[in-house]
MISEMI-474616 format. One record per residue (C-alpha): residue in one letter; x, y, z. Coordinates in steps of 0.1 Angstrom, whole numbers, plus 2048, in hexadecimal, padded with zeros to 3 digits. Layout:
N
AXYZ/...
***
This chain:
405
M975D75793/A970D877B4/S979DAB7B6/S994DB77CF/S996DD77E2/F9A8DE5801/V994DF381E/E9A3E0683D/I998DF685E/E9A3E02880/R9A9DED8A0/F99EDCA896/H9A6DA88A4/L9B6D8D88E/I99AD7B87C/P9A2D5A86A/V99CD57845/L97BD4683C/S96AD3D81C/V946D34824/T928D2D810/C909D2D826/P8E5D2A81A/C8D7D3C837/H8D0D61837/R8DCD6C85A/P900D76860/L913D6787D/L930D7A88C/S949D728A8/K96BD7C8B3/K97CD5F8A2/S967D59883/L951D6C86B/I936D5B857/L925D7083D/N906D6482A/R8F5D6E80C/K910D667F2/K931D547F1/L94CD6C7FD/N971D687FE/F986D7E816/D9A9D7C823/L9B4D8A845/L9AADA785C/L9CADB186F/N9CADC3890/G9DADE688E/S9D2E0A887/K9C7E11864/T9D3DEF856/A9CCDE9831/V9B9DC882E/P9B1DB780D/V98DDAD80B/H97ED987EF/A959D9B7EA/K942D9B7CD/S92FDBA7D7/A937DDB7E9/T919DD57FF/A928DB580D/R949DC6813/R938DE3826/W924DCA83B/L943DB7843/I955DD684F/T937DE1864/S933DBF874/V957DBC87E/A957DE088C/R939DD88A1/A948DB88AE/E968DCA8B8/A954DE58C9/D940DCB8DC/S960DBA8E7/V970DDB8F2/D951DE4906/E950DC1916/D975DC4920/S971DE792E/G952DDC941/K967DBF951/E982DD895A/E969DEF96A/V95ADD297E/E97DDC898A/K985DEC994/D965DEF9A7/H96CDCE9B8/I990DD79C3/S98BDFC9CB/P978DF79ED/A994DE19FB/K9AEDFB9F0/E99AE179FF/D997E04A20/S9BDDFDA20/V9C4E22A1A/S9ABE2CA35/Q9BAE15A4F/L9DDE22A47/Q9D2E46A4B/Q9C1E3DA6B/K9E0E2CA79/T9F6E4AA6E/S9DFE62A7F/Q9DDE4EA9F/LA04E4BAA0/KA07E71A9B/K9EFE78AB7/RA01E5FACE/IA23E70AC7/IA16E94ACB/FA03E8DAEC/GA1FE77AF8/LA38E93AF4/GA20EACB05/IA1BE95B22/GA40E8EB26/IA4BEB3B25/SA2FEBEB3E/TA37EA1B55/GA5CEAAB54/GA54ECEB5E/IA3DEC2B7B/VA58EAAB88/LA72EC6B87/AA5AEDDB9A/GA53EC3BB6/GA42ECDBD6/WA1DED6BD5/IA1DED9BAF/FA28EB5BAB/TA10EA9BC6/V9F1EBBBB9/A9F8EAFB95/L9FCE8BBA2/A9DCE8EBB6/A9C9E99B96/V9D7E7BB83/V9CEE64BA0/F9AAE71BA1/V9A4E6BB7C/G9B5E49B7E/A99FE3EB9B/R980E49B88/E98BE34B6A/Y993E16B81/F970E16B91/E960E1AB6F/L973DFAB64/V967DE8B83/R943DF2B7A/S947DE7B55/H932DCBB47/G94FDB3B44/I957DB4B69/T934DB8B77/A92BD98B65/G93FD85B80/M93DD9BB9E/T929DB7BAF/P939DD9BAC/P939DF2BC8/P91EE0DBC9/R925E2BBB4/Y926E43BD2/V941E2DBE2/S955E2EBC1/Q953E54BC0/V95DE58BE5/C97BE41BE0/S986E55BC2/V987E74BD7/I999E62BF3/C9B3E56BDA/A9B9E7ABCE/F9BFE86BF1/M9D9E6BBFA/P9F6E7CBE8/V9EEE9DBF9/L9EDE8DC1B/TA0EE7BC13/LA1FE9CC0C/YA10EADC2A/FA15E92C44/GA33E81C35/QA23E5FC36/IA01E50C2C/D9FDE2FC3F/I9E5E3DC5A/S9D0E50C40/V9CCE32C29/T9C3E1BC46/F9A8E33C52/A99AE38C2F/A999E12C29/F986E0DC4A/V96CE28C41/V966E1AC1E/A963DF6C2B/M949E00C46/A935E13C2B/L934DF4C15/L92CDDCC32/L90FDF3C3E/Q900DFAC1C/R8DCDF0C15/G8D6DCFC04/N8EFDB2C03/P914DBDC06/R92BDA8BF1/F950DA0BF6/S957DAABD2/Q94CDCDBDA/L965DCEBF8/S982DBFBE5/S97FDD5BC6/T97CDF4BDB/M999DECBF2/F9AFDE4BD3/G9A5E05BC4/L9B1E18BE3/F9D1E05BE2/Y9D7E06BBC/C9CBE29BB4/G9D2E3BBD5/Y9EDE2BBEB/LA06E20BD1/PA09E42BBE/CA11E53BE0/FA34E44BDE/WA3CE5BBC2/VA36E78BDA/KA4CE67BF4/LA67E61BD9/RA67E84BC9/CA60E99BE8/GA6AE83C05/LA8EE7BBFC/AA9AE9EC01/AABFE95C05/PAD4EAABEC/AAE3E98BCE/LB06EA6BD4/NB17E97BB6/TAFDEA3B9D/RB10EBDB88/IAF0ECCB79/GAE7ED9B9C/TB05EF1B9C/TAF7F04B7E/WAD3F03B88/PAC4F26B8D/VAC2F32BB1/LA9FF40BAB/LA94F1CBA3/GAA4F0EBC3/GAC9F0CBB9/QADDEEDBC0/AAC7EE3BDE/HAABEDEBC6/WABCEBFBB8/TAB4EA5BD2/VAB7E7FBD1/GA92E7EBCE/LA92E93BAE/VAAEE80B9D/AA9FE5EBA7/TA7DE69B99/LA8BE75B78/IAA0E55B73/SA82E3FB7D/MA69E50B66/SA82E52B49/SA89E2DB4D/IA64E24B4C/IA60E38B2C/AA7EE27B1D/AA71E04B27/DA4FE0AB17/TA5FE19AF7/YA7ADFEAF3/AA61DE2AFB/FA49DEFAE0/MA65DF2AC6/GA74DD1ACF/GA52DBFACD/KA4BDCEAAB/AA6CDC4A9D/FA73DA2AAE/GA54D98AC1/RA4BD74ABB/TA45D64ADE/LA26D6EAF2/LA2FD7AB15/TA0DD75B25/R9E9D71B1B/I9E0D8FB2F/S9EEDA6B15/P9F0D96AF2/KA06DB1AE4/KA23DACAFC/TA3FD93AF3/WA5ED86B04/EA74D95AE9/GA65DB8AEF/TA68DB3B15/FA8DDACB13/VA93DC9AFC/GA7FDDFB14/LA94DD2B32/GAB4DDBB20/GAA8DFDB16/CA9CE04B3A/IABDDFAB4A/AAD2E0DB30/TABEE2CB36/SAC2E29B5C/VAE8E24B58/VAECE42B40/LAD8E59B56/SAEAE4EB75/KB0BE58B64/FAFCE7AB5A/FAEEE82B7C/CB0AE70B8F/WAEFE5DBA3/PAF0E42BAE/TB16E41BAF/SB17E1BBAC/LB13E0BB8A/LB04DECB99/SAEAE01BAB/AAE1E13B8B/IADBDF1B7A/AAC7DE4B97/FAB2E04B96/GAABE00B71/FAA1DDCB76/LA8ADE5B92/NA79E01B7E/FA73DE9B61/FA65DCEB78/GA4CDE7B87/SA44DF5B65/IA3ADD4B55/FA28DC8B74/GA12DE7B75/DA0BDE5B50/LA00DC0B52/T9EBDC8B71/E9D7DE2B5E/S9D5DCCB40/M9C5DB1B55/I9ABDC9B62/K9A3DD5B3F/R9A1DB1B32/D987DA8B4D/A974DC8B46/G974DC0B21/V981DE2B15/K9A0DECB02/D9A8E0DB14/S99FE19B37/G992E3AB28/S996E52B0C/L9A3E71B1D/I9C5E72B0B/P9C2E6FAE5/G9D8E53AD8/H9DFE46AFB/G9BDE3DB0A/G9B7E46B2F/I9CCE51B4C/L9D1E2DB58/D9DDE23B35/R9F8E3DB37/SA02E3AB5B/D9FEE14B62/SA24E0FB5F/YA2AE28B7B/IA12E1CB96/FA28E01BA5/TA49E10B9B/GA48E2DBB3/AA46E16BD1/LA62E00BC5/AA79E1DBBC/YA73E2EBDE/SA79E0DBF1/FA99E07BDE/VAA8E29BE4/KA9CE2BC08/TAA6E08C12/FAC2DFABFC/LAD7E18BF2/PAEFE23C0D/LAEDE49C12/YAD1E49BF8/GAEAE41BDD/VAFEE62BE0/
***
């Protein structure tokens, strides 16, 4: 009769009961069966668990020890195999997780830079607009010069030059300087038409008399640069500094310090400029938020990130900002005029944005430059203002009786 004993075995899988007689002399071991040679052995169950008492029936102590050792080795091999698979799976998943975390951190850092520099630009621009005069004009001339340089670099980019001949580099540099002087001439003379016409004539003659074979693409891109980067921004000088009629109903003027100009400092031009620029900022902000939340329908192929839903939200935010600020400044006195002014600001804003997007698309670049962290170049930040100044000045000058006072 076979002897019976209890052996303590740790962490084993369930192994079915076998009673095997095999003439061979090599043991075979697997996870689900255990075949033991040498002699006929009877054994019951090996239960999984910590320190489980298992009855083992064998005719010799050597067989029992061999059985325990074999099962322990099989369990260790199984554990090593499973842990190896887990490590392989971890190694396979971790790079994707690391890339996702890295992209999230990069987007967060980019958004933080955009907010910080956006606030800095907004506060400094507000101070410059309040100062007016030569401070406003010189600051605008600096922005115009950098924007003109970025424009002519876009014209000389590989994407555009593949289809047309760009102007010579010295012509681009001269045009950038001319564009920078246009706001100064506007403030000094009060108008810019004669200066722009003379500058365009000189540049056209320089292109036509150059060595080699002059091309129409050189003339057209240069003339548009003078108009886009030089002439249009001058209307902000005419709006801020040219409309010097006092905004009589603006209450903030009564408390304005005398050393800073007193009530006379608050002119129609100052109030109109503040409302116009604030409306443009509101239009961009609300359009971005509306597009993120509700954007589904593409507005135009020129700018794939703009949607009709975001456009309508931006329009509503722009008009609302114009109306609220008109109540605060008591200008313009008509509600209908405030709504029309907000609509006009939005129209000029989105038209300028799409125009610059078209230039960048043909140039094959995402941003016009990298001067402002998180925002790109000067043109990327000021494209919404280029056409708006001319529209705002024309509206106040032509359509508002008594300048809206």
